[in-house]
KEKE-3310 file (N, C-alpha, C; in steps of 0.2 Angstrom, whole numbers, plus 5000, padded with zeros to 4 digits):
npx = (4917:4930:4944:4960:4972:4965:4966:4964:4964:4965:4967:4974:4972:4972:4955:4950:4944:4948:4941:4950:4948:4956:4958:4966:4975:4990:4995:5007:5014:5023:5014:5025:5035:5032:5025:5021:5015:4999:4998:4987:4980:4973:4964:4973:4989:5000:5014:5023:5036:5043:5061:5071:5077:5069:5068:5064:5055:5049:5032:5026:5018:5005:4995:4998:5010:5012:5004:5011:5022:5019:5014:5024:5032:5025:5026:5040:5051:5065:5075:5073:5079:5074:5063:5051:5041:5024:5019:5016:5007:4999:4994:4998:5011:5014:5018:5031:5041:5038:5041:5054:5057:5067:5073:5084:5084:5090:5088:5077:5065:5056:5042:5043:5036:5034:5023:5012:5018:5021:5022:5035:5041:5042:5045:5058:5066:5065:5072:5083:5087:5088:5099:5098:5099:5090:5082:5073:5063:5062:5056:5057:5066:5076:5077:5082:5082:5085:5073:5064:5061:5058:5051:5049:5038:5028:5028:5031:5039:5039:5027:5017:5001:4989:4977:4961:4954:4941:4923:4917:4903:4888:4885:4897:4903:4900:4906:4918:4919:4918:4930:4940:4937:4946:4961:4975:4971:4973:4962:4956:4948:4956:4967:4986:4996:4990:4991:5004:5009:5021:5022:5023:5029:5030:5040:5042:5052:5049:5047:5042:5042:5038:5031:5019:5016:5007:5006:5001:5000:4991:4986:4974:4962:4967:4982:4982:4978:4986:4999:4993:4993:5006:5013:5006:5007:4999:4999:4996:5000:4994:4984:4988:4975:4971:4972:4964:4953:4944:4929:4933:4940:4949:4940:4948:4960:4960:4954:4964:4974:4970:4972:4975:4971:4963:4970:4964:4967:4963:4951:4940:4925:4928:4927:4926:4920:4926:4928:4922:4909:4906:4919:4924:4917:4922:4937:4933:4932:4923:4928:4925:4936:4946:4942:4950:4951:4960:4949:4939:4946:4959:4977:4984:4991:4999:5007:5017:5019:5022:5012:5005:4995:4993:4983:4983:4974:4974:4968)
npy = (5087:5094:5093:5091:5096:5092:5095:5087:5090:5083:5084:5075:5073:5069:5063:5071:5078:5089:5095:5101:5110:5112:5118:5118:5121:5124:5118:5114:5100:5083:5087:5096:5086:5074:5057:5044:5037:5033:5026:5027:5015:5009:4993:4985:4986:5001:5008:5021:5025:5040:5042:5051:5066:5066:5052:5034:5022:5008:5000:4985:4987:4989:4987:4990:4998:5012:5018:5017:5022:5035:5038:5039:5049:5059:5062:5065:5054:5048:5040:5025:5012:5002:4989:4983:4966:4963:4950:4939:4941:4948:4961:4968:4967:4969:4982:4983:4987:5000:5006:5004:5011:5025:5026:5023:5008:5001:4986:4973:4968:4952:4942:4925:4916:4907:4909:4916:4905:4914:4924:4926:4924:4934:4944:4942:4941:4954:4959:4956:4958:4973:4971:4969:4967:4954:4947:4939:4944:4940:4934:4945:4952:4968:4985:5001:5015:5031:5042:5031:5017:5000:4979:4966:4957:4945:4934:4921:4907:4897:4899:4897:4899:4885:4880:4878:4891:4900:4899:4910:4923:4917:4929:4935:4923:4924:4933:4929:4918:4926:4933:4920:4920:4930:4930:4936:4935:4935:4941:4931:4925:4917:4913:4905:4913:4925:4925:4924:4935:4949:4958:4973:4982:5000:5013:5029:5041:5058:5075:5079:5067:5049:5042:5028:5015:5001:4990:4979:4971:4959:4951:4939:4931:4919:4921:4935:4932:4923:4932:4944:4934:4934:4945:4956:4969:4978:4992:5006:5022:5023:5011:5004:4995:4976:4968:4975:4979:4969:4959:4948:4947:4948:4952:4956:4958:4970:4978:4978:4985:5001:5013:5027:5034:5025:5016:5011:5004:5002:4998:5008:5002:4987:4968:4962:4966:4975:4990:4980:4984:4983:4980:4992:5000:4993:4998:5010:5009:5012:5024:5031:5034:5041:5035:5033:5031:5024:5022:5032:5043:5046:5048:5047:5056:5054:5064:5078:5076:5067:5073:5081:5076:5071:5072:5070:5072:5068:5070)
npz = (4950:4945:4931:4930:4944:4960:4975:4990:5008:5020:5038:5051:5065:5082:5085:5078:5063:5049:5033:5019:5005:4989:4970:4957:4944:4947:4957:4968:4966:4971:4986:4999:5009:5008:5012:5010:4994:4985:4971:4955:4948:4942:4944:4954:4964:4967:4975:4983:4993:5001:4999:4998:4989:4973:4973:4979:4986:4981:4979:4973:4956:4949:4936:4925:4912:4908:4918:4929:4927:4923:4937:4944:4938:4937:4952:4952:4951:4951:4954:4962:4975:4980:4973:4976:4976:4980:4976:4964:4955:4941:4944:4952:4946:4931:4926:4930:4918:4917:4928:4929:4917:4911:4924:4937:4946:4958:4965:4965:4977:4981:4984:4993:4986:4971:4961:4952:4938:4927:4930:4937:4928:4919:4928:4932:4920:4916:4925:4924:4910:4911:4921:4935:4950:4963:4975:4988:5001:5017:5031:5046:5042:5042:5035:5029:5021:5019:5028:5029:5035:5040:5043:5039:5040:5035:5021:5033:5034:5040:5049:5039:5034:5035:5036:5025:5015:5021:5014:5004:5003:4995:4985:4983:4979:4965:4960:4961:4950:4939:4941:4940:4925:4918:4910:4915:4927:4947:4955:4964:4978:4990:4984:4984:4981:4983:4997:5000:5000:5003:5018:5026:5040:5044:5046:5048:5049:5056:5060:5069:5077:5075:5060:5057:5045:5037:5027:5017:5001:4995:5006:5015:5025:5032:5031:5039:5051:5056:5058:5065:5077:5077:5077:5088:5089:5079:5078:5068:5059:5046:5034:5022:5014:5014:4998:4987:4996:4995:5002:5010:5023:5039:5052:5066:5063:5055:5063:5074:5067:5068:5062:5057:5046:5030:5016:4999:4986:4971:4955:4945:4942:4941:4940:4949:4964:4970:4980:4993:5001:5015:5019:5016:5028:5038:5037:5039:5053:5070:5074:5065:5055:5039:5023:5009:4989:4976:4967:4968:4971:4965:4961:4979:4990:5005:5021:5028:5046:5060:5071:5062:5052:5036:5021:5003:4986:4970:4953)
capx = (4925:4934:4949:4967:4972:4959:4969:4960:4969:4963:4971:4971:4973:4968:4948:4946:4946:4945:4943:4952:4948:4960:4956:4972:4980:4996:4995:5012:5014:5018:5014:5033:5037:5028:5028:5016:5008:4996:4995:4980:4983:4968:4964:4980:4993:5004:5014:5029:5039:5048:5067:5076:5077:5067:5069:5056:5056:5042:5029:5020:5018:5000:4996:5000:5018:5012:5003:5015:5028:5016:5014:5032:5035:5023:5031:5048:5055:5070:5079:5073:5085:5072:5056:5048:5033:5023:5017:5018:4998:4996:4990:5006:5021:5014:5018:5038:5043:5034:5046:5060:5057:5073:5074:5090:5082:5096:5087:5071:5064:5050:5041:5047:5033:5037:5016:5011:5024:5020:5023:5040:5047:5042:5050:5064:5068:5065:5077:5091:5089:5091:5105:5096:5100:5085:5082:5068:5061:5065:5052:5063:5071:5074:5081:5081:5083:5083:5069:5060:5063:5054:5053:5046:5033:5027:5028:5034:5038:5038:5018:5012:4993:4988:4969:4961:4951:4933:4922:4914:4896:4888:4886:4905:4907:4898:4910:4924:4918:4920:4938:4943:4938:4952:4965:4977:4970:4975:4958:4952:4949:4957:4975:4991:5001:4990:4993:5011:5010:5025:5019:5030:5027:5036:5041:5045:5054:5049:5051:5041:5040:5037:5024:5019:5012:5006:5007:4998:4997:4982:4986:4968:4962:4972:4990:4979:4976:4994:5002:4992:4995:5016:5014:5000:5006:5000:4995:4999:4993:4990:4985:4984:4967:4974:4967:4959:4945:4942:4927:4939:4944:4947:4939:4952:4966:4959:4953:4970:4980:4967:4974:4973:4967:4966:4969:4962:4971:4956:4952:4934:4919:4930:4922:4927:4917:4931:4930:4917:4904:4907:4926:4925:4914:4926:4941:4934:4930:4920:4929:4924:4942:4943:4945:4952:4951:4960:4946:4938:4950:4965:4983:4983:4999:5001:5012:5017:5021:5017:5007:5002:4998:4988:4981:4980:4972:4976:4964)
capy = (5088:5097:5091:5096:5095:5090:5090:5088:5089:5078:5085:5070:5074:5063:5061:5079:5079:5093:5095:5106:5109:5118:5117:5124:5118:5127:5116:5108:5091:5082:5090:5096:5081:5068:5050:5039:5038:5027:5027:5027:5013:5005:4985:4984:4993:5001:5011:5024:5029:5043:5039:5055:5070:5064:5045:5033:5012:5008:4992:4984:4992:4989:4982:4996:5001:5017:5022:5015:5028:5041:5041:5042:5053:5066:5062:5067:5050:5045:5034:5020:5009:4994:4989:4977:4967:4959:4944:4940:4943:4953:4968:4967:4967:4971:4988:4984:4992:5007:5010:5005:5017:5031:5026:5019:5005:4996:4981:4969:4960:4947:4932:4918:4910:4907:4907:4911:4907:4919:4931:4924:4924:4940:4949:4939:4942:4962:4959:4949:4964:4978:4971:4972:4960:4953:4946:4938:4946:4935:4939:4948:4954:4974:4990:5008:5019:5038:5040:5026:5010:4994:4974:4959:4952:4940:4929:4917:4899:4893:4899:4900:4898:4878:4880:4882:4897:4900:4901:4916:4923:4915:4936:4934:4918:4924:4938:4925:4916:4932:4934:4916:4919:4933:4928:4936:4934:4940:4945:4928:4925:4909:4911:4906:4920:4932:4924:4925:4944:4951:4962:4979:4986:5003:5017:5036:5048:5064:5082:5078:5058:5042:5038:5019:5013:4993:4988:4972:4967:4954:4943:4936:4933:4914:4925:4940:4931:4923:4939:4946:4928:4933:4952:4958:4977:4981:4999:5011:5029:5023:5008:4998:4989:4971:4965:4980:4980:4963:4956:4943:4950:4945:4959:4955:4961:4976:4983:4982:4991:5007:5019:5038:5035:5019:5016:5004:5003:4998:5001:5008:4997:4981:4964:4958:4969:4977:4985:4980:4991:4979:4981:5001:5002:4990:5000:5016:5010:5014:5033:5035:5034:5042:5030:5035:5027:5027:5022:5039:5051:5047:5046:5048:5056:5056:5069:5083:5075:5062:5077:5083:5070:5076:5068:5076:5067:5071:5066)
capz = (4951:4939:4927:4932:4951:4963:4981:4997:5013:5028:5045:5055:5073:5087:5081:5075:5055:5045:5028:5016:4996:4984:4966:4956:4940:4947:4964:4968:4968:4975:4992:5003:5016:5007:5013:5006:4987:4982:4961:4952:4942:4939:4948:4954:4970:4966:4981:4984:4998:4999:5004:4998:4984:4967:4976:4984:4986:4978:4984:4967:4951:4945:4929:4919:4913:4908:4922:4935:4924:4924:4944:4947:4935:4943:4960:4950:4954:4946:4957:4965:4977:4979:4970:4983:4974:4985:4974:4956:4953:4934:4945:4955:4943:4925:4927:4932:4915:4918:4934:4924:4911:4911:4931:4943:4951:4961:4966:4965:4982:4981:4989:4991:4982:4966:4959:4946:4936:4922:4933:4940:4923:4917:4933:4929:4914:4917:4930:4920:4906:4916:4924:4941:4958:4965:4983:4991:5008:5023:5038:5051:5041:5043:5031:5029:5015:5021:5033:5029:5039:5040:5046:5035:5046:5029:5022:5036:5031:5048:5052:5034:5035:5031:5037:5020:5013:5022:5009:5004:5002:4988:4981:4982:4975:4959:4958:4958:4943:4935:4940:4935:4919:4917:4907:4919:4936:4951:4959:4967:4983:4992:4981:4986:4980:4987:5005:5001:4999:5008:5022:5029:5044:5039:5052:5045:5052:5053:5063:5078:5078:5069:5055:5056:5040:5037:5018:5016:5000:4994:5010:5018:5034:5037:5033:5043:5058:5058:5056:5071:5082:5076:5081:5091:5091:5073:5077:5061:5056:5040:5032:5017:5016:5008:4992:4985:5000:4994:5006:5012:5027:5047:5054:5070:5059:5055:5070:5079:5066:5071:5058:5057:5038:5028:5009:4997:4981:4967:4950:4944:4938:4942:4940:4957:4967:4976:4989:4996:5006:5021:5021:5018:5032:5041:5038:5044:5062:5077:5075:5057:5050:5031:5020:5003:4987:4971:4962:4966:4974:4960:4969:4985:4995:5014:5020:5033:5050:5064:5074:5059:5044:5029:5013:4995:4981:4963:4949)
cpx = (4929:4941:4954:4965:4968:4964:4963:4964:4964:4968:4969:4972:4969:4960:4948:4950:4942:4946:4945:4952:4951:4962:4960:4976:4987:4999:5000:5013:5021:5018:5022:5028:5031:5031:5025:5014:5005:4994:4991:4982:4978:4967:4971:4984:4999:5009:5021:5030:5044:5055:5072:5072:5077:5071:5063:5058:5049:5040:5024:5021:5011:5002:4998:5006:5017:5007:5008:5022:5026:5016:5020:5034:5030:5024:5038:5053:5060:5076:5075:5078:5082:5065:5054:5041:5030:5022:5017:5011:5001:4997:4994:5011:5020:5018:5027:5040:5043:5041:5052:5063:5062:5074:5083:5085:5086:5094:5079:5071:5056:5049:5045:5042:5032:5030:5014:5016:5025:5021:5032:5045:5046:5047:5057:5069:5068:5070:5085:5092:5091:5096:5103:5097:5094:5087:5075:5068:5060:5060:5057:5067:5068:5078:5077:5086:5081:5078:5063:5064:5058:5055:5047:5044:5030:5029:5033:5032:5037:5030:5016:5004:4991:4981:4966:4955:4944:4931:4919:4906:4895:4885:4892:4908:4903:4904:4918:4924:4920:4928:4942:4943:4943:4956:4973:4977:4971:4970:4954:4953:4953:4965:4980:4994:4998:4992:4999:5013:5016:5021:5025:5025:5033:5036:5045:5046:5051:5052:5048:5038:5039:5030:5022:5013:5011:5003:5007:4996:4992:4982:4978:4967:4965:4978:4987:4978:4984:4997:5000:4994:5004:5015:5007:5001:5005:4997:4999:4996:4991:4991:4983:4980:4972:4967:4961:4952:4943:4936:4931:4942:4943:4948:4945:4958:4966:4958:4961:4975:4976:4971:4969:4968:4969:4965:4967:4963:4965:4955:4943:4929:4923:4929:4921:4923:4921:4929:4922:4914:4906:4915:4927:4924:4920:4932:4942:4932:4925:4920:4929:4930:4941:4946:4945:4953:4952:4954:4942:4941:4957:4971:4982:4990:4997:5007:5012:5021:5017:5011:5003:5000:4991:4990:4980:4978:4972:4972:4968)
cpy = (5090:5094:5095:5092:5096:5089:5092:5085:5086:5080:5080:5072:5073:5061:5066:5076:5084:5093:5102:5106:5112:5114:5121:5118:5119:5122:5112:5103:5086:5087:5090:5092:5075:5064:5044:5041:5033:5030:5025:5023:5008:4999:4984:4989:4994:5009:5015:5028:5033:5043:5046:5060:5065:5055:5041:5024:5012:4999:4990:4990:4991:4984:4986:5001:5009:5024:5021:5022:5034:5043:5044:5046:5061:5065:5066:5061:5048:5040:5029:5014:5003:4997:4982:4975:4961:4952:4945:4940:4947:4959:4972:4970:4969:4976:4987:4987:4997:5012:5011:5009:5023:5031:5022:5015:4999:4989:4979:4963:4958:4944:4930:4914:4913:4905:4916:4911:4910:4925:4934:4926:4930:4944:4948:4940:4951:4963:4959:4956:4970:4977:4972:4964:4959:4947:4944:4941:4939:4939:4941:4951:4964:4980:4995:5010:5027:5038:5036:5019:5003:4986:4971:4956:4947:4940:4924:4911:4896:4892:4901:4897:4888:4877:4881:4887:4895:4903:4908:4918:4921:4922:4935:4930:4920:4928:4934:4921:4921:4933:4927:4916:4924:4929:4928:4936:4938:4942:4938:4925:4917:4908:4910:4912:4924:4932:4922:4930:4945:4955:4967:4981:4992:5007:5023:5041:5055:5069:5081:5072:5054:5042:5030:5018:5003:4992:4981:4967:4963:4949:4944:4935:4925:4917:4930:4937:4926:4927:4941:4939:4931:4941:4955:4966:4977:4989:5001:5017:5027:5014:5004:4994:4981:4969:4970:4981:4974:4962:4951:4946:4947:4951:4960:4961:4968:4982:4984:4983:4997:5014:5025:5037:5026:5021:5012:5006:5001:5002:5002:5002:4990:4974:4960:4962:4973:4986:4985:4984:4987:4980:4988:5002:5000:4994:5008:5015:5012:5024:5036:5037:5035:5035:5030:5028:5028:5028:5029:5045:5050:5046:5050:5049:5059:5059:5073:5077:5071:5066:5079:5080:5071:5072:5072:5070:5072:5065:5068)
cpz = (4944:4936:4930:4939:4955:4969:4987:5003:5018:5032:5050:5062:5077:5083:5079:5067:5054:5039:5023:5008:4992:4979:4963:4951:4943:4954:4964:4969:4966:4984:4996:5008:5014:5009:5010:4999:4986:4975:4961:4946:4941:4945:4948:4962:4965:4971:4982:4991:4997:5002:5002:4991:4979:4971:4980:4983:4984:4981:4976:4963:4946:4940:4922:4918:4912:4914:4928:4931:4925:4932:4948:4945:4936:4950:4959:4953:4951:4946:4962:4969:4979:4977:4973:4978:4978:4984:4968:4953:4947:4939:4950:4953:4937:4922:4929:4927:4915:4923:4931:4920:4915:4921:4932:4945:4951:4963:4968:4972:4980:4986:4988:4988:4975:4960:4957:4941:4931:4923:4936:4933:4920:4922:4930:4923:4912:4920:4926:4913:4907:4920:4932:4946:4959:4971:4984:5000:5012:5029:5044:5048:5041:5038:5031:5023:5017:5026:5034:5030:5038:5041:5041:5041:5041:5023:5027:5032:5036:5051:5045:5037:5033:5032:5028:5021:5015:5017:5007:5002:4996:4983:4978:4978:4967:4956:4956:4952:4939:4934:4938:4927:4918:4915:4912:4925:4941:4957:4963:4971:4985:4989:4986:4986:4983:4995:5006:5000:5004:5011:5026:5033:5045:5046:5047:5048:5050:5058:5069:5080:5074:5065:5054:5049:5039:5028:5018:5010:4998:5000:5014:5022:5035:5037:5037:5050:5060:5058:5063:5078:5083:5081:5083:5092:5084:5073:5070:5061:5050:5038:5026:5015:5011:5005:4992:4989:4998:5001:5011:5017:5034:5048:5060:5068:5059:5060:5074:5074:5068:5069:5059:5051:5035:5021:5005:4988:4976:4961:4948:4940:4937:4943:4947:4962:4972:4975:4990:5001:5014:5023:5021:5024:5039:5042:5042:5052:5065:5075:5069:5054:5045:5028:5010:4997:4981:4965:4959:4966:4969:4964:4976:4990:5004:5013:5026:5040:5057:5071:5068:5050:5041:5025:5008:4991:4976:4958:4942)
residu = (UNK:UNK:UNK:UNK:UNK:UNK:UNK:UNK:UNK:UNK:UNK:UNK:UNK:UNK:UNK:UNK:UNK:UNK:UNK:UNK:UNK:UNK:UNK:UNK:UNK:UNK:UNK:UNK:UNK:UNK:UNK:UNK:UNK:UNK:UNK:UNK:UNK:UNK:UNK:UNK:UNK:UNK:UNK:UNK:UNK:UNK:UNK:UNK:UNK:UNK:UNK:UNK:UNK:UNK:UNK:UNK:UNK:UNK:UNK:UNK:UNK:UNK:UNK:UNK:UNK:UNK:UNK:UNK:UNK:UNK:UNK:UNK:UNK:UNK:UNK:UNK:UNK:UNK:UNK:UNK:UNK:UNK:UNK:UNK:UNK:UNK:UNK:UNK:UNK:UNK:UNK:UNK:UNK:UNK:UNK:UNK:UNK:UNK:UNK:UNK:UNK:UNK:UNK:UNK:UNK:UNK:UNK:UNK:UNK:UNK:UNK:UNK:UNK:UNK:UNK:UNK:UNK:UNK:UNK:UNK:UNK:UNK:UNK:UNK:UNK:UNK:UNK:UNK:UNK:UNK:UNK:UNK:UNK:UNK:UNK:UNK:UNK:UNK:UNK:UNK:UNK:UNK:UNK:UNK:UNK:UNK:UNK:UNK:UNK:UNK:UNK:UNK:UNK:UNK:UNK:UNK:UNK:UNK:UNK:UNK:UNK:UNK:UNK:UNK:UNK:UNK:UNK:UNK:UNK:UNK:UNK:UNK:UNK:UNK:UNK:UNK:UNK:UNK:UNK:UNK:UNK:UNK:UNK:UNK:UNK:UNK:UNK:UNK:UNK:UNK:UNK:UNK:UNK:UNK:UNK:UNK:UNK:UNK:UNK:UNK:UNK:UNK:UNK:UNK:UNK:UNK:UNK:UNK:UNK:UNK:UNK:UNK:UNK:UNK:UNK:UNK:UNK:UNK:UNK:UNK:UNK:UNK:UNK:UNK:UNK:UNK:UNK:UNK:UNK:UNK:UNK:UNK:UNK:UNK:UNK:UNK:UNK:UNK:UNK:UNK:UNK:UNK:UNK:UNK:UNK:UNK:UNK:UNK:UNK:UNK:UNK:UNK:UNK:UNK:UNK:UNK:UNK:UNK:UNK:UNK:UNK:UNK:UNK:UNK:UNK:UNK:UNK:UNK:UNK:UNK:UNK:UNK:UNK:UNK:UNK:UNK:UNK:UNK:UNK:UNK:UNK:UNK:UNK:UNK:UNK:UNK:UNK:UNK:UNK:UNK:UNK:UNK:UNK:UNK:UNK:UNK:UNK:UNK:UNK:UNK:UNK:UNK:UNK:UNK:UNK:UNK:UNK:UNK:UNK:UNK:UNK:UNK:UNK:UNK:UNK)
# end
């Protein structure tokens, strides 16, 4: 793969997948009619939903302000009507100053779980300094900005999972010990903040119909099972695979989504073993759904329309 822009176009129509590769330093970016961007921010999540010219709803910010800023700059984003922080782990919120840099951010919405306290304190301070009002995502909430609308599926205080997390396999527990050694954490399985992630069921209006996306933060099997029980229809065109492709997944939840493309936001060479090969296979499904990864593919942009959905990759 050469330096500069590498665009990989995936034409996703029914079960037929055609690949087109364009290598050009002058390729326009982002592609026209873009819908979703998964930023390449290392080991973390940062997503953007196109809400209008130079405008996007941003979901999470990754761990690095410079990378968050770079991603949005490349996308041409100057206005953020809403910044959603799915939970307060560093790999989802520490990039907030990069989103705020030189942009108008109208509101910050967060999970209802104020943990870990350090992340909560940081976000509160950043919002207060910038004069940005904050709110808490409520299950059943419906919002819209331009062509983008969504429902908040989680966290539900009346249906929060009470069962303790299942133990990970021995090989994965070794990865967990490494994760807990990190001073900023955010990678270990079975954590309360992960299972309190804001989950959005998104619909984007396009010229020939809606495109559906399921954006899942870092939810793990207890929350995945509770969401599936409450919302059996999770089918989506695009799935943001939970928790960077961790091995710790509910297969029934992922199978219920039946996406046309799955996206894993993950950093190369991370100490957590993300993404798990088992999860990559599960996200691909029996039909061989394309699984795109920021560690290998760079910035991922979904664009086009319901009948002609494509993905472009840029390193």
